[in-house]
N, C-alpha and C positions, 0 to 999 in steps of 0.2 A: 399559581405561579411556582409550584414545586415540580421539578422535573423528576422523572422516575426511570430514565434510561436514555439510550442513544437511538436516534433514528438515522439509519444509513441507507443510501441509495446506491444503485449499481450503474446508472447511465454512464458515468465517467469511466468506470472500469470496462464496460462493454465497448465503449467508443475506442478504447485503447486495444481492444482485441482480447481482453482477459476473459477467462471462463470460470467454470466451477472450481477447478483446482486452485487457481490464483485467489479466488474468493475465500476458499478454505484457509489458504496461507495468510491472507489479510486478517481473517477472523482470529487465527492463532496469534498473530502479531498484536492485534488490539488487546486480546485477553492477556497476553504476556505483559504488556506495558501497564494495563490497568491493575493487574494483580500484583505488580512489583514496581510501583512508581518511584521508589527510592533507590532501586538497583541500577546504578550507573552503567555497569557492564552490560546488563540486559537491555537498557535503553539504547546504548551504543550499537549493540548487535542488531536490535530491531531496526534502528535507523539505517544501518548498512544494508540490511535485507530489503528494506523499502526502496532505497536508492537503486539496488540491483534490479529489483522488480520493475521499477520505472524505466530503467535503461533497456530492459528486455522488451517492454511494451511502451515505446515512446508515443507521446500524444499525437504528434504529427510525423508519422514515420517517413513520409515523402521528404519533408524538410530535413529531418535528421539524416537521411541517406545522402541528400545533396550536400550537407555540411560535412559529412564524413569523407566525401570524395575529394 
């Protein structure tokens, strides 16, 4: 019952249209947060970057476009 790491999958990312570059960005963000969990500025910056990434790759792009019009 002892965990030794994280298991991350990519289906949700590829569904949004993300590729290798975005996955490298996500890995960097995960590392940044795990390496500095008490750094509020870093956590805020990572959250902002995640929100920007999600806006760039909306889950349902067709619905997002309809709502934007």
